[in-house]
TORTIVEX-128948 format. One record per residue: residue in three letters; x, y, z of N, C-alpha, C in turn. Coordinates in pm, whole numbers. Layout:
N
['ALA' [X Y Z] [X Y Z] [X Y Z]]
...
END
This chain:
268
['MET' [-2503 4144 4812] [-2528 4005 4846] [-2412 3928 4787]]
['ALA' [-2272 3877 4833] [-2175 3812 4770] [-2232 3706 4663]]
['THR' [-2139 3701 4587] [-2142 3608 4467] [-2125 3476 4524]]
['GLU' [-2163 3357 4499] [-2070 3227 4532] [-2014 3182 4479]]
['HIS' [-1882 3150 4500] [-1770 3056 4371] [-1841 2953 4365]]
['ILE' [-1880 2874 4229] [-1909 2721 4179] [-1786 2698 4126]]
['ASP' [-1702 2608 4195] [-1612 2534 4116] [-1648 2404 4054]]
['THR' [-1603 2496 3861] [-1676 2403 3785] [-1627 2231 3777]]
['ARG' [-1508 2250 3772] [-1440 2171 3739] [-1465 1977 3756]]
['LEU' [-1546 2010 3906] [-1552 1820 3927] [-1704 1809 3862]]
['LEU' [-1793 1926 3846] [-1902 1935 3769] [-1855 1833 3632]]
['GLU' [-1748 1929 3556] [-1779 1868 3399] [-1713 1778 3413]]
['GLY' [-1626 1730 3523] [-1574 1583 3533] [-1656 1506 3524]]
['LEU' [-1761 1497 3571] [-1855 1399 3617] [-1956 1347 3522]]
['THR' [-1987 1483 3457] [-2061 1485 3319] [-1972 1459 3177]]
['GLU' [-1870 1500 3154] [-1808 1487 3025] [-1708 1380 3017]]
['GLN' [-1667 1340 3145] [-1534 1235 3125] [-1660 1078 3166]]
['SER' [-1757 1106 3190] [-1844 952 3283] [-1780 821 3183]]
['GLU' [-1807 894 3028] [-1827 728 2883] [-1668 769 2905]]
['ASP' [-1593 800 2965] [-1455 793 2933] [-1389 686 3028]]
['LEU' [-1479 702 3135] [-1417 623 3259] [-1459 472 3225]]
['ASN' [-1609 482 3190] [-1665 364 3185] [-1587 260 3054]]
['SER' [-1570 281 2964] [-1493 281 2837] [-1364 204 2881]]
['ASP' [-1283 356 2973] [-1140 276 2975] [-1126 139 3070]]
['ALA' [-1268 137 3193] [-1286 7 3269] [-1347 -79 3197]]
['LEU' [-1384 -81 3128] [-1441 -170 3036] [-1330 -253 2966]]
['ARG' [-1275 -160 2931] [-1083 -195 2823] [-994 -276 2911]]
['ILE' [-992 -207 3031] [-940 -291 3185] [-981 -452 3237]]
['THR' [-1141 -451 3236] [-1168 -499 3246] [-1160 -658 3167]]
['ARG' [-1223 -621 3003] [-1195 -748 2898] [-1058 -787 2922]]
['GLU' [-952 -720 2962] [-800 -749 2957] [-798 -834 3079]]
['ALA' [-858 -805 3171] [-852 -921 3307] [-901 -1022 3280]]
['LEU' [-1025 -1014 3217] [-1109 -1111 3196] [-999 -1257 3100]]
['THR' [-924 -1202 2986] [-857 -1247 2888] [-734 -1300 2951]]
['ASP' [-665 -1219 3039] [-523 -1291 3115] [-622 -1390 3235]]
['PHE' [-711 -1360 3284] [-707 -1476 3392] [-753 -1603 3320]]
['GLY' [-810 -1594 3214] [-838 -1724 3141] [-710 -1817 3140]]
['GLN' [-628 -1734 3067] [-505 -1787 2994] [-407 -1857 3107]]
['VAL' [-430 -1763 3202] [-358 -1811 3404] [-431 -1941 3438]]
['VAL' [-566 -1951 3431] [-623 -2067 3478] [-590 -2177 3354]]
['GLU' [-619 -2172 3213] [-547 -2239 3122] [-439 -2337 3145]]
['SER' [-341 -2229 3152] [-216 -2284 3154] [-155 -2326 3281]]
['GLU' [-212 -2302 3382] [-199 -2346 3504] [-258 -2522 3517]]
['GLN' [-392 -2509 3467] [-448 -2659 3459] [-344 -2766 3356]]
['ARG' [-314 -2666 3252] [-243 -2769 3151] [-165 -2833 3214]]
['ARG' [-37 -2726 3315] [92 -2775 3371] [44 -2857 3471]]
['TRP' [-85 -2877 3548] [-77 -2965 3611] [-120 -3120 3548]]
['TRP' [-182 -3107 3430] [-219 -3243 3384] [-83 -3284 3317]]
['GLN' [-12 -3193 3284] [148 -3260 3202] [234 -3317 3262]]
['ARG' [170 -3296 3446] [257 -3356 3549] [213 -3526 3556]]
['GLY' [93 -3540 3507] [99 -3676 3526] [-43 -3694 3642]]
['GLY' [-61 -3603 3692] [-163 -3623 3835] [-325 -3652 3820]]
['LEU' [-369 -3642 3638] [-517 -3704 3672] [-483 -3855 3620]]
['ILE' [-602 -3912 3656] [-646 -4051 3645] [-762 -4072 3614]]
['ALA' [-775 -4184 3551] [-915 -4182 3444] [-1006 -4193 3573]]
['GLY' [-1154 -4236 3565] [-1250 -4262 3574] [-1307 -4123 3720]]
['ALA' [-1352 -4144 3807] [-1398 -4049 3907] [-1330 -4025 3972]]
['GLY' [-1154 -4080 4017] [-1032 -3960 4073] [-988 -3882 3979]]
['GLY' [-1007 -3893 3842] [-1018 -3809 3774] [-1042 -3633 3800]]
['LEU' [-1172 -3657 3823] [-1262 -3542 3846] [-1229 -3515 3998]]
['ALA' [-1184 -3558 4044] [-1153 -3535 4205] [-990 -3460 4178]]
['ALA' [-884 -3498 4089] [-775 -3486 4066] [-785 -3313 3989]]
['LEU' [-921 -3309 3951] [-921 -3164 3840] [-951 -3112 3907]]
['TRP' [-1053 -3127 4014] [-1056 -2995 4147] [-945 -3035 4195]]
['GLY' [-861 -3081 4233] [-764 -3045 4317] [-654 -2937 4201]]
['ALA' [-630 -2975 4079] [-582 -2900 3980] [-582 -2710 4042]]
['SER' [-733 -2724 4023] [-792 -2556 4038] [-724 -2503 4171]]
['ARG' [-721 -2647 4274] [-697 -2581 4434] [-535 -2553 4404]]
['ALA' [-426 -2602 4320] [-352 -2611 4306] [-315 -2476 4273]]
['PHE' [-365 -2442 4164] [-348 -2315 4133] [-405 -2216 4202]]
['ALA' [-481 -2179 4303] [-530 -2111 4387] [-369 -2136 4496]]
['ASP' [-343 -2205 4545] [-238 -2220 4635] [-92 -2159 4569]]
['THR' [-104 -2180 4435] [34 -2122 4373] [41 -1972 4329]]
['ALA' [-76 -1910 4356] [-162 -1812 4308] [-95 -1716 4431]]
['SER' [-142 -1758 4553] [-118 -1675 4618] [-193 -1758 4748]]
['PRO' [-81 -1788 4873] [-117 -1846 4973] [-242 -1873 5090]]
['SER' [-278 -1723 5072] [-395 -1636 5128] [-505 -1648 5082]]
['GLY' [-509 -1709 4910] [-660 -1740 4902] [-665 -1844 4856]]
['SER' [-798 -1912 4775] [-847 -2007 4746] [-890 -2002 4600]]
['MET' [-928 -2068 4476] [-993 -2071 4380] [-1139 -2059 4430]]
['ALA' [-1157 -2151 4525] [-1328 -2199 4578] [-1331 -1998 4630]]
['ASP' [-1315 -1963 4701] [-1310 -1802 4741] [-1299 -1709 4655]]
['ASP' [-1243 -1693 4551] [-1272 -1642 4428] [-1375 -1655 4345]]
['ILE' [-1402 -1751 4333] [-1549 -1808 4295] [-1679 -1771 4304]]
['MET' [-1666 -1760 4480] [-1765 -1683 4570] [-1780 -1569 4520]]
['ALA' [-1642 -1507 4525] [-1657 -1331 4547] [-1732 -1310 4431]]
['LEU' [-1681 -1346 4326] [-1706 -1351 4152] [-1867 -1335 4140]]
['GLN' [-1933 -1517 4235] [-2078 -1510 4186] [-2154 -1380 4285]]
['THR' [-2085 -1314 4389] [-2153 -1240 4502] [-2216 -1142 4394]]
['ALA' [-2031 -1100 4336] [-2063 -965 4250] [-2175 -971 4126]]
['ALA' [-2167 -1088 4065] [-2280 -1108 4020] [-2385 -1068 4043]]
['SER' [-2417 -1133 4181] [-2585 -1116 4166] [-2593 -998 4233]]
['ILE' [-2482 -903 4254] [-2525 -782 4334] [-2548 -685 4143]]
['GLU' [-2506 -694 4092] [-2527 -686 3922] [-2642 -702 3897]]
['ASN' [-2676 -852 3923] [-2832 -895 3854] [-2903 -764 3969]]
['LEU' [-2899 -804 4036] [-3028 -661 4158] [-3014 -553 4096]]
['ALA' [-2898 -487 4068] [-2919 -377 4048] [-2977 -351 3863]]
['VAL' [-2964 -403 3815] [-3033 -439 3652] [-3217 -448 3703]]
['SER' [-3210 -580 3768] [-3357 -572 3778] [-3407 -411 3834]]
['VAL' [-3322 -369 3909] [-3428 -241 3993] [-3388 -92 3863]]
['TYR' [-3297 -99 3858] [-3271 -10 3719] [-3404 -33 3629]]
['GLN' [-3411 -166 3603] [-3556 -173 3449] [-3660 -155 3561]]
['THR' [-3693 -167 3623] [-3799 -143 3732] [-3844 -16 3709]]
['ALA' [-3724 74 3724] [-3759 167 3805] [-3796 237 3638]]
['ALA' [-3729 190 3531] [-3770 288 3379] [-3904 281 3356]]
['THR' [-3985 164 3436] [-4122 146 3363] [-4184 267 3460]]
['LEU' [-4173 310 3560] [-4258 385 3623] [-4265 527 3574]]
['PRO' [-4372 566 3595] [-4442 713 3501] [-4361 821 3521]]
['PHE' [-4361 856 3659] [-4261 971 3682] [-4111 961 3661]]
['ILE' [-4023 852 3669] [-3933 829 3533] [-3913 839 3436]]
['LYS' [-3997 712 3328] [-4034 717 3219] [-4078 869 3142]]
['ASP' [-4191 953 3152] [-4221 1062 3177] [-4162 1153 3260]]
['GLY' [-4046 1154 3328] [-4021 1273 3366] [-3927 1319 3323]]
['ASN' [-3805 1342 3397] [-3672 1432 3387] [-3604 1357 3271]]
['LYS' [-3582 1353 3125] [-3517 1340 3046] [-3382 1264 3108]]
['THR' [-3290 1349 3178] [-3164 1334 3205] [-3166 1228 3287]]
['VAL' [-3254 1200 3401] [-3204 1082 3466] [-3303 975 3410]]
['ALA' [-3358 953 3351] [-3437 878 3236] [-3318 793 3154]]
['ALA' [-3188 870 3110] [-3122 844 3005] [-2988 779 3097]]
['PHE' [-3007 848 3211] [-2891 827 3362] [-2916 643 3363]]
['ILE' [-3062 639 3385] [-3092 488 3426] [-3074 393 3282]]
['ALA' [-3072 447 3165] [-3046 352 3065] [-2894 330 3064]]
['LYS' [-2856 437 3077] [-2722 378 3039] [-2610 324 3137]]
['THR' [-2703 335 3235] [-2631 308 3387] [-2669 132 3381]]
['THR' [-2820 79 3306] [-2847 -17 3313] [-2779 -99 3245]]
['THR' [-2746 -87 3104] [-2622 -115 3048] [-2496 -152 3119]]
['GLN' [-2455 -73 3151] [-2348 -89 3180] [-2327 -196 3321]]
['HIS' [-2427 -210 3394] [-2436 -309 3500] [-2459 -474 3418]]
['GLN' [-2511 -452 3315] [-2533 -593 3229] [-2434 -622 3216]]
['ALA' [-2296 -536 3186] [-2171 -581 3119] [-2114 -625 3250]]
['HIS' [-2131 -574 3362] [-2032 -612 3476] [-2095 -757 3521]]
['ALA' [-2199 -776 3541] [-2263 -922 3564] [-2200 -1001 3451]]
['GLN' [-2194 -978 3331] [-2140 -1097 3191] [-1999 -1067 3285]]
['ALA' [-1890 -1004 3287] [-1766 -1013 3295] [-1750 -1091 3439]]
['PHE' [-1796 -1070 3553] [-1801 -1115 3671] [-1862 -1294 3656]]
['ASN' [-1954 -1276 3600] [-1976 -1439 3531] [-1876 -1545 3461]]
['ALA' [-1877 -1443 3404] [-1709 -1500 3277] [-1606 -1553 3326]]
['ALA' [-1543 -1479 3436] [-1435 -1538 3503] [-1518 -1615 3651]]
['ALA' [-1623 -1619 3669] [-1644 -1730 3766] [-1606 -1862 3660]]
['THR' [-1687 -1883 3574] [-1667 -1978 3503] [-1534 -2034 3462]]
['LYS' [-1478 -1946 3395] [-1354 -1959 3319] [-1302 -2031 3495]]
['ALA' [-1282 -1983 3627] [-1248 -2053 3731] [-1324 -2204 3763]]
['GLY' [-1395 -2228 3675] [-1451 -2357 3721] [-1607 -2359 3778]]
['GLY' [-1643 -2236 3789] [-1764 -2229 3899] [-1839 -2243 3788]]
['LYS' [-2022 -2187 3855] [-2120 -2135 3781] [-2142 -2021 3787]]
['ALA' [-2231 -1971 3666] [-2275 -1857 3655] [-2357 -1827 3751]]
['GLN' [-2356 -1694 3813] [-2485 -1664 3920] [-2613 -1608 3855]]
['ASN' [-2670 -1606 3796] [-2808 -1548 3742] [-2888 -1437 3840]]
['ASP' [-2918 -1514 3942] [-3014 -1495 4040] [-2952 -1355 4147]]
['PRO' [-3039 -1245 4165] [-3002 -1121 4226] [-2933 -1189 4401]]
['ASP' [-2849 -1053 4407] [-2808 -1095 4586] [-2924 -1116 4688]]
['PRO' [-2919 -1208 4740] [-3056 -1270 4866] [-3067 -1128 4965]]
['LYS' [-2958 -1080 5001] [-2950 -990 5152] [-3046 -882 5053]]
['TYR' [-2979 -788 5010] [-3055 -652 4898] [-3154 -665 4865]]
['LYS' [-3193 -801 4806] [-3324 -790 4719] [-3464 -793 4831]]
['ALA' [-3436 -858 4943] [-3520 -863 5058] [-3558 -703 5083]]
['VAL' [-3401 -646 5107] [-3429 -427 5111] [-3508 -384 4984]]
['VAL' [-3476 -457 4885] [-3574 -402 4763] [-3697 -409 4750]]
['ASP' [-3734 -576 4777] [-3882 -603 4762] [-3931 -528 4878]]
['GLN' [-3906 -479 4959] [-3918 -407 5056] [-3960 -262 5059]]
['THR' [-3873 -212 4931] [-3869 -125 4961] [-3941 -57 4798]]
['LEU' [-3952 -126 4707] [-4008 -110 4559] [-4157 -19 4667]]
['PRO' [-4240 -105 4648] [-4398 -50 4690] [-4444 47 4774]]
['THR' [-4278 71 4811] [-4294 213 4913] [-4262 397 4812]]
['ILE' [-4207 316 4673] [-4146 434 4596] [-4226 501 4466]]
['LYS' [-4243 634 4519] [-4332 726 4464] [-4297 807 4391]]
['THR' [-4185 843 4424] [-4109 975 4328] [-3988 937 4259]]
['PRO' [-3933 992 4229] [-3785 986 4157] [-3701 1004 4251]]
['ALA' [-3711 1090 4372] [-3608 1077 4514] [-3642 928 4553]]
['ASP' [-3725 859 4558] [-3685 765 4606] [-3624 680 4539]]
['VAL' [-3685 663 4403] [-3604 583 4312] [-3402 600 4354]]
['VAL' [-3391 762 4331] [-3245 785 4375] [-3207 711 4470]]
['LYS' [-3290 769 4582] [-3221 694 4720] [-3208 549 4759]]
['LEU' [-3271 440 4698] [-3235 298 4664] [-3104 305 4552]]
['ALA' [-3118 370 4471] [-3029 334 4351] [-2880 353 4410]]
['ILE' [-2877 457 4527] [-2699 533 4542] [-2730 402 4670]]
['THR' [-2765 369 4773] [-2751 212 4810] [-2713 114 4751]]
['LEU' [-2751 92 4661] [-2757 -67 4560] [-2604 -9 4486]]
['GLU' [-2587 134 4464] [-2406 127 4394] [-2323 145 4495]]
['ASP' [-2358 185 4668] [-2285 193 4754] [-2206 94 4765]]
['VAL' [-2318 -7 4803] [-2252 -178 4819] [-2192 -183 4719]]
['ALA' [-2224 -213 4619] [-2162 -261 4503] [-2009 -186 4536]]
['ALA' [-1988 -67 4509] [-1860 -9 4463] [-1724 -24 4642]]
['GLN' [-1834 -43 4758] [-1774 -104 4878] [-1719 -270 4864]]
['THR' [-1779 -336 4835] [-1756 -464 4815] [-1705 -503 4730]]
['TYR' [-1641 -425 4559] [-1537 -434 4453] [-1427 -405 4522]]
['THR' [-1425 -306 4580] [-1281 -184 4656] [-1263 -361 4760]]
['LYS' [-1324 -392 4846] [-1245 -488 4910] [-1222 -634 4890]]
['ASN' [-1266 -640 4779] [-1234 -775 4709] [-1097 -747 4629]]
['VAL' [-1093 -619 4591] [-923 -643 4542] [-864 -665 4677]]
['SER' [-852 -708 4775] [-755 -719 4838] [-788 -874 4875]]
['GLN' [-899 -917 4890] [-945 -1120 4866] [-960 -1196 4785]]
['VAL' [-929 -1163 4666] [-902 -1226 4558] [-763 -1280 4548]]
['SER' [-733 -1368 4471] [-611 -1431 4512] [-496 -1423 4384]]
['THR' [-572 -1356 4280] [-470 -1355 4145] [-500 -1138 4117]]
['ALA' [-355 -1145 4056] [-336 -989 4012] [-466 -1001 3910]]
['ASP' [-488 -1040 3797] [-595 -1048 3725] [-755 -995 3779]]
['LEU' [-799 -1089 3882] [-916 -1077 3959] [-903 -926 3992]]
['ARG' [-773 -877 4066] [-767 -791 4158] [-753 -650 4027]]
['LYS' [-754 -685 3905] [-777 -635 3801] [-915 -555 3773]]
['LEU' [-997 -725 3744] [-1139 -683 3732] [-1183 -635 3841]]
['PHE' [-1176 -613 3967] [-1311 -613 4071] [-1181 -409 4038]]
['ALA' [-1083 -383 4070] [-1047 -258 4054] [-1108 -160 3952]]
['SER' [-1125 -267 3825] [-1195 -166 3732] [-1277 -150 3732]]
['VAL' [-1395 -223 3761] [-1561 -226 3802] [-1599 -137 3925]]
['ALA' [-1486 -107 4015] [-1548 -67 4113] [-1537 116 4127]]
['PRO' [-1471 153 4064] [-1483 296 4054] [-1601 373 3943]]
['VAL' [-1653 299 3890] [-1752 273 3763] [-1897 281 3871]]
['GLU' [-1891 209 3896] [-2031 193 4051] [-2007 344 4166]]
['ALA' [-1861 354 4183] [-1867 480 4301] [-1888 635 4198]]
['GLN' [-1861 627 4107] [-1931 749 4012] [-2063 736 3950]]
['HIS' [-2127 622 3964] [-2278 632 3943] [-2373 688 4097]]
['ARG' [-2265 604 4209] [-2350 652 4324] [-2323 826 4345]]
['ALA' [-2185 921 4286] [-2158 1051 4292] [-2252 1112 4199]]
['THR' [-2311 1066 4094] [-2400 1111 4029] [-2530 1129 4058]]
['LEU' [-2565 997 4110] [-2692 993 4220] [-2700 1099 4326]]
['LEU' [-2593 1095 4424] [-2553 1207 4553] [-2617 1348 4475]]
['ALA' [-2543 1393 4380] [-2588 1521 4321] [-2688 1556 4238]]
['VAL' [-2758 1426 4209] [-2900 1436 4128] [-3024 1450 4248]]
['GLN' [-2971 1384 4409] [-3076 1375 4527] [-3030 1456 4596]]
['ALA' [-2931 1592 4565] [-2939 1706 4625] [-2989 1793 4510]]
['LEU' [-3012 1787 4392] [-3094 1858 4312] [-3203 1871 4384]]
['LEU' [-3224 1713 4379] [-3432 1705 4370] [-3464 1783 4522]]
['ALA' [-3379 1777 4621] [-3427 1834 4783] [-3395 1935 4810]]
['GLY' [-3341 1995 4684] [-3340 2148 4661] [-3473 2196 4590]]
['ASN' [-3544 2115 4558] [-3667 2138 4417] [-3580 2212 4335]]
['ALA' [-3487 2162 4263] [-3408 2209 4137] [-3427 2093 4046]]
['ALA' [-3493 2052 4034] [-3507 1898 3906] [-3442 1962 3792]]
['ASP' [-3503 2113 3771] [-3482 2153 3634] [-3333 2185 3576]]
['LEU' [-3240 2155 3707] [-3089 2194 3672] [-3041 2056 3653]]
['ILE' [-3082 1951 3654] [-3050 1806 3615] [-3064 1794 3482]]
['THR' [-2911 1817 3440] [-2942 1788 3267] [-2814 1784 3222]]
['ILE' [-2751 1777 3089] [-2675 1728 3037] [-2671 1785 2889]]
['PRO' [-2575 1918 2875] [-2413 1980 2937] [-2456 2019 3099]]
['VAL' [-2454 2002 3187] [-2464 2113 3325] [-2444 2283 3297]]
['ASP' [-2556 2381 3318] [-2515 2497 3345] [-2474 2548 3449]]
['PRO' [-2307 2520 3455] [-2251 2551 3597] [-2296 2653 3694]]
['ALA' [-2336 2756 3626] [-2356 2932 3694] [-2486 2885 3744]]
['LYS' [-2555 2813 3750] [-2672 2820 3792] [-2710 2703 3904]]
['LEU' [-2571 2633 3931] [-2570 2531 4064] [-2542 2558 4156]]
['PRO' [-2599 2528 4250] [-2577 2602 4402] [-2386 2535 4405]]
['ALA' [-2358 2632 4524] [-2197 2606 4522] [-2151 2477 4580]]
['ALA' [-2287 2384 4665] [-2205 2233 4704] [-2246 2143 4592]]
['ALA' [-2301 2161 4481] [-2327 2060 4369] [-2195 2011 4322]]
['GLY' [-2070 2085 4372] [-1977 2032 4296] [-1874 1932 4388]]
['SER' [-1933 1916 4526] [-1855 1846 4613] [-1962 1783 4652]]
['VAL' [-2090 1755 4624] [-2164 1667 4741] [-2166 1513 4698]]
['GLY' [-2134 1475 4584] [-2101 1342 4537] [-1958 1288 4580]]
['PHE' [-1862 1365 4689] [-1753 1296 4675] [-1790 1286 4823]]
['PRO' [-1835 1273 4934] [-1823 1317 5108] [-1753 1265 5116]]
['ASP' [-1660 1130 5080] [-1531 1042 5135] [-1450 1057 5020]]
['ALA' [-1313 1098 5151] [-1186 1119 5024] [-1109 1004 5013]]
['PHE' [-1129 841 5075] [-1129 770 5104] [-1265 657 5078]]
['TYR' [-1272 570 4985] [-1392 466 4976] [-1396 402 5089]]
['LYS' [-1478 407 5154] [-1542 293 5314] [-1569 153 5260]]
['THR' [-1585 44 5317] [-1590 -94 5300] [-1647 -150 5414]]
['ASP' [-1709 -74 5481] [-1777 -110 5617] [-1903 -212 5541]]
['SER' [-1954 -140 5478] [-2102 -238 5441] [-2082 -297 5308]]
['ALA' [-1961 -351 5279] [-1921 -472 5155] [-1976 -551 5193]]
['SER' [-2058 -640 5092] [-2076 -785 5106] [-2001 -876 5153]]
['PRO' [-1986 -998 5230] [-1941 -1090 5209] [-1912 -1126 5084]]
['ILE' [-1797 -1261 5041] [-1808 -1298 4914] [-1884 -1449 4906]]
['SER' [-1937 -1462 5037] [-2003 -1539 5073] [-2171 -1502 4983]]
['GLU' [-2181 -1415 5045] [-2361 -1398 5042] [-2428 -1395 4922]]
['GLY' [-2379 -1401 4795] [-2452 -1435 4694] [-2402 -1517 4562]]
['ALA' [-2315 -1613 4671] [-2270 -1753 4556] [-2370 -1832 4507]]
['VAL' [-2340 -1943 4459] [-2452 -2026 4363] [-2444 -2084 4514]]
['LYS' [-2564 -2134 4557] [-2565 -2300 4627] [-2582 -2405 4546]]
END
């Protein structure tokens, strides 16, 4: 019988470089947040210096006008109001992901099951919490409110699905859905927000969510093949099936068909 060739490069990259990717993404995210805050403050200060602000109730209306003026200056096709909704929706998706992973971590077959899966859930929860904080920080810098609630559309899906979860494979399937929605949404947001700093922010988080999905797809394939014992870090490539190196990357280009609209998780 011919020996199957296993390309170990993707597997090694998926495991050994995972933390590097997230560290780089968080650094870029922090830079984007800092730059965005500076731009907002600079534009608002410039508007005030033009003498456009008047006292009393008119001043509040003018302050909102300053934010809109900043948005119109940054990009004729975008607006600050849309940016805030996009950021709030992103935060809502992250809030839901955190809730799902935290719930999953308490399930006996996760808590007392495969240690690698449990460790992945713990690490991923921390990353989603950081992403939610970043999106909310940008929303408040832009003059909006922080979104601390979960995405309403997918919360309904989660509420319907959680009672049916009986195995690790069920948890993985649900997590794949949420990670895919997040990655697709942020990928699309890159072309929807009105400033370079916000595009940088979404572009730094999207690949982390895509990597979560890739890892989960590989785990799903091993669980389906009754090979849960192969879900380990570090990976032993010699024991993995040939498809393990490619199953996590089914698309050459990330799709955005299932991206959430910017208003889906906005604060009402």
